[in-house]
C-alpha positions as CSV (number, residue, x, y, z in Angstrom):
1,M,43.0,-26.0,-13.5
2,N,45.1,-24.2,-10.9
3,R,44.7,-21.0,-12.9
4,L,40.8,-21.3,-12.8
5,V,40.8,-21.9,-9.0
6,L,43.2,-19.0,-8.5
7,S,41.1,-16.7,-10.6
8,A,37.9,-17.6,-8.8
9,L,39.5,-17.1,-5.5
10,L,40.9,-13.7,-6.5
11,L,37.5,-12.7,-7.8
12,T,35.8,-13.8,-4.6
13,V,38.3,-11.9,-2.4
14,T,37.9,-8.8,-4.5
15,L,34.1,-8.8,-4.3
16,V,34.0,-9.5,-0.6
17,G,36.6,-6.7,0.0
18,I,34.4,-4.0,-1.6
19,P,32.4,-2.1,1.1
20,L,28.7,-2.3,0.3
21,P,27.9,1.4,1.0
22,A,30.5,2.5,-1.5
23,W,29.2,0.0,-4.0
24,S,25.5,0.9,-3.5
25,A,26.3,4.6,-3.9
26,T,27.2,3.9,-7.5
27,I,24.0,2.1,-8.3
28,Q,21.6,4.4,-10.1
29,G,18.3,4.9,-8.4
30,T,19.5,4.1,-4.9
31,P,17.7,6.4,-2.5
32,L,19.7,8.9,-0.4
33,L,18.8,8.5,3.2
34,R,19.7,10.6,6.2
35,R,18.3,10.2,9.7
36,Y,17.7,13.4,11.7
37,L,17.5,13.4,15.5
38,A,15.9,15.9,17.8
39,D,19.4,17.3,18.5
40,D,19.7,18.1,14.8
41,Y,16.5,20.2,14.5
42,K,16.3,21.3,18.2
43,A,12.6,20.5,18.8
44,T,10.5,17.7,20.2
45,P,10.6,14.4,18.2
46,Q,6.8,14.3,17.8
47,H,5.8,15.0,14.2
48,W,2.2,15.3,12.8
49,A,2.5,16.2,9.1
50,I,4.8,16.8,6.2
51,A,4.7,19.0,3.1
52,T,7.1,20.7,0.6
53,D,6.9,24.0,-1.1
54,R,7.7,25.0,-4.7
55,D,11.3,25.7,-3.8
56,G,11.8,22.1,-2.4
57,R,11.9,23.1,1.2
58,L,10.6,20.6,3.7
59,F,8.0,21.6,6.3
60,V,7.2,19.3,9.2
61,G,4.3,19.8,11.6
62,N,5.8,19.4,15.0
63,G,4.8,19.4,18.6
64,E,6.4,22.9,19.0
65,G,5.2,24.5,15.7
66,V,6.5,23.9,12.2
67,L,10.0,22.8,11.3
68,R,11.4,24.1,8.0
69,Y,14.4,22.4,6.3
70,D,16.1,24.0,3.3
71,G,18.6,21.2,2.7
72,Y,21.2,22.7,5.0
73,Q,19.6,23.8,8.3
74,W,16.4,23.4,10.3
75,N,14.4,26.4,11.5
76,L,11.5,26.2,14.0
77,I,8.5,28.4,13.1
78,N,6.6,29.1,16.2
79,L,2.8,29.4,15.7
80,P,0.6,31.9,17.5
81,D,-0.4,30.8,21.0
82,R,2.3,28.1,20.8
83,Q,0.0,25.9,18.7
84,I,1.0,22.4,17.4
85,G,1.3,22.1,13.6
86,R,-1.1,19.2,13.2
87,S,-1.8,19.2,9.5
88,L,0.1,20.8,6.5
89,A,-1.0,21.4,2.9
90,T,0.6,23.1,-0.1
91,G,-1.8,25.6,-1.6
92,N,-2.2,26.5,-5.3
93,D,-0.5,29.8,-4.4
94,G,2.6,27.9,-3.3
95,K,2.2,28.7,0.4
96,I,2.2,26.1,3.1
97,Y,-0.9,26.1,5.2
98,V,-0.9,24.7,8.7
99,G,-4.0,23.5,10.6
100,S,-3.8,23.4,14.4
101,Y,-5.9,21.9,17.1
102,D,-8.4,24.7,17.5
103,G,-9.2,24.8,13.8
104,S,-7.1,27.9,13.0
105,M,-5.0,28.1,9.9
106,H,-1.6,29.6,9.7
107,W,0.7,30.3,6.8
108,A,4.1,28.9,7.5
109,N,6.8,31.1,5.9
110,D,9.2,33.7,7.3
111,I,6.2,35.4,9.0
112,C,3.2,33.5,10.3
113,S,-0.2,35.1,10.3
114,K,-3.2,33.7,12.0
115,R,-6.6,33.3,10.4
116,R,-9.7,31.7,12.0
117,T,-11.5,29.2,9.9
118,E,-15.3,29.6,9.8
């Protein structure tokens, strides 16, 4: 009987001693989460839309333009006339299209070009 109590106590102490984050990281299917603050991406913390391109880069419509995250660093893409990136869509051509307040469309990539919608 003493052996059973000792084994149960040892098992309890062992399970309680395992940190949950280390344990949950080994569970398959656990989502990987990371919180980014305005200091990380160096722009206002007001976001309007989100999209990804074929290469897996993340684009976020922001109060200062469009943020692009490649998995390592954030880059701010300034839109013409300092427009806000209010809506984002991934086109069939793989480009990310940005809609702004005045109805203009922009292509968010290394170079932004402006096109008026009719």
